[in-house]
C-alpha positions as CSV (number, residue, x, y, z in Angstrom):
1,M,-6.6,-10.8,-19.0
2,T,-9.8,-10.9,-17.1
3,D,-11.3,-8.1,-15.0
4,Q,-10.5,-10.1,-11.8
5,V,-6.8,-10.2,-12.7
6,V,-6.7,-6.5,-13.4
7,I,-8.4,-5.7,-10.1
8,S,-6.1,-8.1,-8.2
9,L,-3.0,-6.5,-9.8
10,A,-4.3,-3.0,-9.0
11,R,-5.0,-3.9,-5.4
12,E,-1.6,-5.4,-5.0
13,A,0.0,-2.4,-6.5
14,V,-1.8,0.0,-4.2
15,L,-0.9,-2.1,-1.2
16,T,2.7,-2.0,-2.3
17,V,2.7,1.7,-2.7
18,L,1.1,2.2,0.8
19,L,3.7,-0.1,2.3
20,V,6.6,1.6,0.7
21,A,5.4,5.2,1.3
22,G,4.0,4.5,4.8
23,P,7.1,4.9,6.9
24,A,8.3,8.2,5.3
25,L,4.8,9.7,5.4
26,G,4.2,8.5,9.0
27,I,7.4,10.0,10.2
28,G,6.8,13.2,8.3
29,M,3.4,13.5,9.9
30,L,4.8,12.8,13.3
31,V,7.5,15.4,13.0
32,G,5.0,17.9,11.6
33,L,2.7,17.3,14.6
34,I,5.5,17.8,17.1
35,I,6.6,21.0,15.4
36,S,3.0,22.3,15.3
37,I,2.7,21.7,19.0
38,F,6.0,23.4,19.6
39,Q,4.9,26.4,17.5
40,A,1.5,26.6,19.3
41,T,3.1,26.5,22.8
42,T,5.9,29.0,22.0
43,Q,3.7,31.2,19.6
44,I,6.5,31.1,17.0
45,Q,4.6,31.3,13.7
46,E,7.6,31.0,11.3
47,Q,6.4,29.1,8.2
48,T,9.9,27.9,7.2
49,L,10.4,26.2,10.6
50,T,8.3,23.2,9.6
51,F,10.0,22.4,6.2
52,V,13.6,21.7,7.2
53,P,12.9,19.3,10.1
54,K,10.3,17.4,8.0
55,I,12.6,17.1,5.0
56,V,15.4,15.8,7.2
57,A,13.1,13.4,9.0
58,V,11.8,12.0,5.7
59,L,15.3,11.6,4.3
60,V,16.5,9.9,7.5
61,S,13.5,7.5,7.3
62,I,14.3,6.7,3.7
63,V,17.9,5.9,4.6
64,I,16.7,3.7,7.5
65,F,13.8,2.0,5.7
66,G,15.4,2.1,2.3
67,P,16.6,-1.5,2.1
68,W,13.2,-2.7,3.2
69,M,11.4,-0.5,0.7
70,I,13.6,-1.8,-2.1
71,R,13.0,-5.4,-1.0
72,I,9.2,-4.8,-1.1
73,L,9.4,-3.2,-4.6
74,V,11.7,-5.9,-6.0
75,D,9.4,-8.7,-4.6
76,F,6.4,-7.0,-6.2
77,S,8.2,-6.6,-9.5
78,E,9.5,-10.2,-9.5
79,R,5.9,-11.5,-8.8
80,L,4.5,-9.3,-11.5
81,L,7.1,-10.3,-14.1
82,S,7.1,-14.0,-13.3
83,N,3.3,-14.2,-13.6
84,L,3.1,-12.0,-16.7
85,P,2.8,-14.9,-19.2
86,A,-0.2,-16.3,-17.1
87,Y,-1.8,-12.8,-17.1
88,I,-1.7,-12.5,-20.9
89,L,-3.3,-15.8,-21.6
């Protein structure tokens, strides 16, 4: 296994992680921003107000994007395992 192969695998793994985690993180950030604006305009400074909507939004995004996330992970795993003999030699 050469250095170039290791770097290529690491790059592909990082891109896969970013693709899979992106929708949930993006929706969580968007909901957090909306709640922060709501708290700033109404001057409600309740700390627990931010947690429940963000958790619900992330769970809903995982339900919605779940099949796509699984497909990305399965494709990455299939490529990795099918090319494993070539990587070892």
